[in-house]
C-alpha positions as CSV (number, residue, x, y, z in Angstrom):
1,M,-6.7,18.8,-41.8
2,A,-6.3,15.0,-41.9
3,R,-3.6,13.4,-43.7
4,P,-4.4,11.8,-47.1
5,G,-4.7,8.2,-46.4
6,G,-4.8,8.5,-42.7
7,N,-7.1,7.2,-40.1
8,P,-9.8,9.9,-39.2
9,D,-10.9,7.9,-36.3
10,F,-7.5,8.0,-34.8
11,G,-7.5,9.8,-31.5
12,T,-11.2,10.0,-31.3
13,L,-12.3,6.4,-31.6
14,Y,-9.0,4.6,-30.9
15,R,-7.9,6.0,-27.6
16,F,-5.9,4.2,-24.8
17,D,-7.1,4.6,-21.1
18,Y,-4.9,2.2,-19.6
19,G,-7.7,0.9,-17.3
20,R,-7.7,4.2,-15.4
21,E,-11.2,5.7,-14.2
22,E,-9.6,9.2,-14.6
23,R,-7.8,10.4,-17.5
24,L,-4.2,11.7,-16.9
25,S,-3.8,15.2,-18.2
26,E,-1.3,17.1,-16.3
27,Q,2.3,16.7,-16.3
28,V,4.9,17.5,-13.4
29,K,8.8,17.3,-13.8
30,V,10.9,15.9,-11.1
31,L,14.8,16.3,-11.1
32,M,16.6,13.7,-8.9
33,H,20.1,11.9,-8.6
34,S,21.0,9.3,-11.0
35,N,21.2,6.9,-8.3
36,M,17.7,7.5,-7.3
37,K,16.5,7.1,-10.8
38,H,18.4,3.6,-11.1
39,Q,16.8,2.5,-7.9
40,L,13.2,3.5,-9.2
41,K,13.7,1.7,-12.2
42,N,15.1,-1.4,-10.7
43,L,12.0,-1.4,-8.3
44,A,9.7,-0.9,-11.3
45,D,11.2,-3.7,-13.1
46,Q,10.7,-5.9,-10.0
47,K,7.3,-4.9,-9.8
48,D,6.5,-5.2,-13.8
49,C,5.3,-1.4,-13.8
50,T,6.9,2.0,-14.8
51,V,8.4,4.6,-12.8
52,Q,5.8,6.7,-13.4
53,D,3.4,4.3,-11.9
54,L,5.6,4.1,-8.8
55,I,6.1,7.9,-8.6
56,R,2.1,8.4,-9.0
57,V,1.2,5.8,-6.2
58,A,3.9,7.5,-4.0
59,V,2.3,10.8,-4.4
60,E,-1.1,9.6,-3.9
61,L,-0.2,7.7,-0.6
62,Y,1.8,11.1,0.6
63,L,-1.4,13.0,-0.3
64,A,-3.6,10.9,1.6
65,S,-1.3,10.9,4.8
66,E,-1.1,14.7,4.6
67,L,-4.8,15.3,4.5
68,S,-5.7,12.8,7.1
69,T,-3.1,14.6,9.6
70,Q,-4.7,17.8,8.7
71,A,-8.3,16.7,9.7
């Protein structure tokens, strides 16, 4: 039930897509050393993006290279 006075269209009409073609719906947890996390954070700050964006790109590149070597 909607909250009294709330916006009934919130979450349906007003959604964030962040400019992506495909919706992000899955989560993966990664444990790493604090030094690695700080390095990723510094790199993300330099590239004006998030750590999650950097990791997503790295995984995409890794998968593409692995799939190309298997073919």
